C-alpha positions as CSV (number, residue, x, y, z in Angstrom):
1,M,-0.4,9.9,-12.5
2,R,2.9,11.6,-12.0
3,A,3.6,15.1,-13.4
4,G,5.9,13.7,-16.1
5,Q,3.0,11.9,-17.7
6,H,0.9,15.0,-18.1
7,P,0.9,16.9,-21.4
8,I,2.0,20.5,-20.8
9,V,-0.9,22.8,-20.9
10,L,0.8,25.8,-22.5
11,V,2.6,23.8,-25.2
12,L,-0.6,22.0,-26.2
13,R,-2.6,25.2,-26.6
14,F,-5.6,23.3,-25.3
15,Q,-5.5,20.7,-28.1
16,R,-7.4,17.5,-27.3
17,V,-5.6,15.5,-24.6
18,P,-5.1,11.7,-25.3
19,A,-7.5,9.7,-23.2
20,A,-4.7,7.9,-21.4
21,S,-3.3,11.2,-20.1
22,R,-6.6,13.0,-19.5
23,R,-7.4,14.4,-16.1
24,P,-10.4,13.1,-14.1
25,T,-13.7,14.7,-14.6
26,A,-14.7,17.5,-12.3
27,E,-17.0,15.1,-10.3
28,A,-14.3,12.5,-10.0
29,R,-11.7,15.2,-9.1
30,H,-13.8,16.3,-6.2
31,T,-14.0,12.9,-4.6
32,A,-10.5,11.6,-5.5
33,P,-8.2,14.2,-6.8
34,R,-4.5,13.5,-7.6
35,A,-3.1,14.9,-4.3
36,P,-0.1,13.9,-2.2
37,P,-0.4,13.2,1.5
38,L,-1.1,15.9,4.1
39,A,-0.7,14.0,7.4
40,P,0.8,16.1,10.1
41,H,-1.5,14.4,12.6
42,T,-0.2,10.9,12.0
43,G,2.9,11.2,14.2
44,Q,5.2,11.0,11.1
45,N,8.0,13.5,10.3
46,F,6.5,16.5,8.5
47,T,8.2,19.2,6.4
48,L,6.4,22.3,5.5
49,A,7.9,24.6,2.8
50,T,6.9,27.9,1.4
51,I,7.9,29.7,-1.8
52,G,6.7,33.0,-3.2
53,G,7.5,36.7,-3.2
54,S,7.7,39.3,-0.5
55,I,4.3,38.4,1.0
56,A,5.4,34.9,1.7
57,A,8.8,36.2,2.8
58,G,6.9,38.1,5.6
59,H,6.9,41.7,4.4
60,G,4.3,43.8,6.0
61,N,4.0,41.9,9.2
62,G,4.9,45.0,11.2
63,A,4.6,44.4,14.9
64,A,3.1,40.9,14.5
65,L,3.9,37.7,12.7
66,P,3.8,36.9,8.9
67,F,1.3,34.3,7.7
68,V,3.9,31.6,7.3
69,R,4.9,31.9,11.0
70,Y,1.3,31.9,12.2
71,L,0.9,28.7,10.1
72,H,4.1,27.2,11.5
73,N,3.0,27.8,15.1
74,W,-0.5,26.5,14.5
75,V,0.7,23.2,12.9
76,H,3.2,22.7,15.7
77,D,0.7,23.3,18.4
78,T,-2.2,21.5,16.8
79,F,-0.7,18.4,15.4
80,K,2.7,18.2,17.3
81,P,4.4,16.2,14.6
82,P,7.6,14.8,16.2
83,G,10.0,15.7,13.3
84,F,8.3,19.0,12.2
85,R,10.5,21.1,10.0
86,F,9.6,24.5,8.4
87,H,11.5,26.0,5.5
88,N,10.7,29.4,4.0
89,G,12.3,29.7,0.6
90,A,10.4,32.8,-0.5
91,V,12.4,35.5,-2.3
92,P,11.1,39.1,-2.2
93,G,10.7,41.1,-5.5
94,V,10.9,38.2,-8.0
95,A,8.4,36.3,-10.0
96,S,7.9,32.5,-10.4
97,A,10.3,32.6,-13.4
98,Y,13.2,32.8,-11.0
99,M,11.9,30.0,-8.8
100,S,11.2,27.7,-11.8
101,L,15.0,27.8,-12.4
102,C,16.2,27.6,-8.8
103,V,13.5,25.7,-6.9
104,E,16.0,23.0,-5.8
105,L,17.8,25.7,-3.8
106,H,14.6,26.9,-2.0
107,V,12.5,23.7,-1.4
108,P,13.8,20.7,0.6
109,R,13.7,17.5,-1.3
110,A,11.9,15.9,1.7
111,A,9.1,18.4,1.7
112,D,5.6,17.1,2.5
113,L,3.7,20.3,1.8
114,V,4.7,23.2,-0.4
115,L,2.7,26.5,-0.3
116,V,3.1,28.5,-3.5
117,E,2.4,32.3,-3.4
118,Y,2.9,34.1,-6.7
119,A,-0.5,35.6,-7.6
120,V,0.6,39.2,-6.9
121,N,4.2,38.9,-8.3
122,D,3.1,37.1,-11.5
123,A,0.2,39.6,-12.3
124,S,0.1,40.6,-16.0
125,E,-1.4,43.7,-17.5
126,D,-2.4,42.2,-20.9
127,G,-4.4,39.3,-19.4
128,R,-3.1,36.7,-22.0
129,F,-2.7,33.1,-20.9
130,D,0.0,31.7,-23.1
131,T,2.9,33.9,-21.9
132,P,6.6,33.2,-20.9
133,A,5.7,34.0,-17.3
134,L,2.9,31.5,-17.1
135,R,5.0,28.9,-18.8
136,A,7.6,29.4,-16.1
137,F,4.9,29.0,-13.4
138,E,3.8,25.7,-15.0
139,R,7.4,24.5,-15.1
140,L,7.7,25.3,-11.4
141,L,4.6,23.3,-10.6
142,R,5.8,20.3,-12.6
143,K,9.2,20.4,-10.9
144,L,7.5,20.5,-7.4
145,L,5.2,17.5,-8.3
146,R,8.3,15.5,-9.3
147,L,10.1,16.0,-6.0
148,P,11.1,12.6,-4.4
149,N,8.6,12.9,-1.5
150,S,5.6,13.7,-3.8
151,P,4.7,16.7,-1.7
152,A,1.2,18.2,-1.6
153,I,1.3,21.5,-3.6
154,V,-1.2,24.2,-2.5
155,L,-1.5,27.5,-4.3
156,I,-2.2,30.3,-1.8
157,N,-3.1,33.5,-3.7
158,A,-2.7,36.8,-2.0
159,Y,-4.4,40.0,-3.3
160,A,-2.9,43.5,-3.3
161,M,-6.2,45.4,-3.5
162,L,-4.7,48.9,-2.8
163,F,-2.0,48.4,-5.4
164,T,-4.1,47.4,-8.4
165,P,-4.7,50.3,-10.9
166,P,-7.5,51.3,-10.6
167,R,-7.8,50.6,-6.9
168,G,-9.8,47.5,-6.1
169,R,-9.9,46.0,-9.6
170,Y,-11.0,42.4,-8.8
171,W,-9.3,40.6,-11.6
172,A,-5.9,42.3,-11.3
173,S,-3.7,39.3,-10.3
174,A,-2.5,36.0,-11.8
175,E,-5.2,34.1,-9.9
176,A,-7.5,33.4,-12.8
177,H,-4.7,31.9,-14.8
178,F,-3.4,30.0,-11.8
179,F,-6.9,28.5,-11.4
180,E,-6.7,27.0,-14.9
181,L,-3.4,25.2,-14.0
182,A,-4.7,24.2,-10.5
183,T,-7.7,22.5,-12.0
184,Y,-5.6,20.8,-14.7
185,Y,-3.1,19.4,-12.1
186,S,-5.8,18.9,-9.4
187,L,-4.1,21.2,-6.9
188,P,-5.9,23.0,-4.1
189,L,-6.1,26.7,-4.6
190,L,-6.7,29.1,-1.7
191,S,-7.8,32.7,-2.5
192,L,-7.5,35.7,-0.3
193,K,-9.7,37.9,-2.5
194,A,-12.4,35.2,-2.9
195,C,-12.8,35.0,0.9
196,C,-12.3,38.7,1.7
197,F,-13.0,41.0,-1.2
198,H,-16.6,41.9,-0.1
199,L,-15.4,42.3,3.5
200,L,-12.7,44.7,2.2
201,V,-15.2,46.7,0.2
202,E,-17.4,46.9,3.3
203,G,-14.3,48.1,5.1
204,R,-15.2,47.3,8.7
205,P,-12.1,46.6,11.0
206,P,-10.0,44.5,10.7
207,F,-10.8,44.7,7.0
208,S,-10.5,48.4,6.7
209,I,-8.8,49.8,3.5
210,D,-9.1,53.5,4.5
211,G,-5.3,53.8,5.0
212,T,-2.6,51.3,5.9
213,A,-1.2,50.0,9.2
214,N,2.2,51.6,8.7
215,N,0.2,54.5,10.3
216,A,0.3,53.4,13.9
217,S,-3.2,54.7,14.6
218,L,-4.6,52.1,12.2
219,Q,-2.8,49.1,13.5
220,G,-5.3,46.3,14.2
221,R,-7.9,48.0,12.0
222,A,-6.3,48.3,8.6
223,F,-6.0,45.1,6.5
224,Y,-2.9,46.2,4.7
225,H,0.4,47.4,6.1
226,D,1.2,49.2,2.8
227,P,-0.4,49.1,-0.7
228,V,1.0,45.6,-1.4
229,H,1.5,43.7,1.8
230,P,-1.1,42.6,4.3
231,D,-0.5,43.6,7.9
232,G,0.7,41.2,10.5
233,L,-2.2,41.9,12.9
234,T,-4.9,41.5,10.3
235,G,-4.2,40.5,6.7
236,H,-1.4,38.0,7.4
237,R,-3.6,36.4,10.1
238,V,-6.4,35.9,7.7
239,L,-4.0,34.6,5.0
240,A,-2.7,32.0,7.5
241,E,-6.3,30.9,8.3
242,L,-6.8,29.6,4.7
243,P,-4.2,26.8,4.8
244,M,-5.1,26.2,8.5
245,Q,-8.7,25.4,7.4
246,L,-7.5,23.1,4.6
247,L,-5.1,21.2,6.9
248,Q,-7.7,20.9,9.6
249,Q,-10.3,19.7,7.2
250,T,-7.9,17.1,5.7
251,A,-6.8,15.9,9.1
252,D,-10.5,15.5,10.2
253,E,-11.2,13.4,7.1
254,L,-8.2,11.2,7.7
255,R,-9.1,10.6,11.3
256,R,-12.7,9.9,10.3
257,G,-11.6,7.4,7.7
258,E,-9.3,5.7,10.2
259,S,-12.1,5.5,12.8
260,E,-14.5,4.1,10.4
261,G,-12.0,1.6,9.0
262,G,-10.7,0.4,12.3
263,A,-7.3,-1.4,12.1
264,A,-7.4,-1.3,8.3
265,G,-7.9,2.4,8.4
266,A,-5.0,2.9,10.8
267,R,-2.7,1.1,8.3
268,Q,-3.5,3.5,5.5
269,T,-0.6,3.9,3.2
270,R,0.7,7.3,2.0
271,A,-0.7,6.5,-1.4
272,Q,-4.2,6.0,0.1
273,Q,-3.9,9.2,2.0
274,R,-3.2,11.1,-1.2
275,S,-6.8,10.6,-2.3
276,R,-8.1,12.2,0.9
277,L,-7.0,15.7,0.1
278,R,-9.8,17.5,-1.6
279,C,-9.5,20.4,-4.0
280,V,-10.6,23.6,-2.4
281,P,-11.1,26.2,-5.1
282,V,-12.0,29.0,-2.6
283,A,-11.6,29.2,1.1
284,R,-13.9,31.1,3.5
285,A,-12.0,33.3,5.9
286,I,-12.9,33.1,9.5
287,R,-13.6,36.6,10.8
288,S,-10.8,37.6,13.2
289,S,-11.5,39.9,16.1
290,E,-10.2,43.4,16.3
291,A,-7.8,42.4,19.1
């Protein structure tokens, strides 16, 4: 079902959705969610796009790489898609309201996968759901879902633990609200705080929060480069591992399906591949070494 056929969540105020437009049950969504193709391993051209705020734009990377560049390099080296294109349309210092108006300027129409990073920039103090900011975020998702290439949309939620007042408040981001929209539209959601919060509280390098990596003596040990942005040697690396894990899992499932299906599996259409991408509400970070 295309995005244009969905009732809009925030306009309906959670009124009963007509049966013809209702989303699948949670059990059905787990096995066959509405999800576009992720197939960088198939030898087809593949375009990866990113939108978001300063974290997606690469701020805080310091002496290393931002998470989008780690991801770009990994996709290129792992899957070697022949026509691989990467486009970073992130704009520092703005919320999703801007992107909902100007997304056509920041995301290629041929995109196959779009990472959306706004959990920090869209954070709200009052905690309400039905707000102009969240309406704008939903409009952005619907516009992305209507792009000609039916791209896979993945929400990747960063977490500014040192910036939230008081420090370390778990719920101080837009992630909880984004989760509601992710489940409604059957979109994968990757969470930095879900995978790393307890590691950050424990504070062992490279998850230390006793200072930031803009202090040279803490580089490679501190998770954050400053109170908002993860560091390139640590936090950005972990943030990159979340979509890496999702892409690798999806590629493994596609290969397994092709192997089990023989020639018929090899002739999978893009529409059939859509059903292979599973919703991942939370991702587990792989502990990175101190090096």
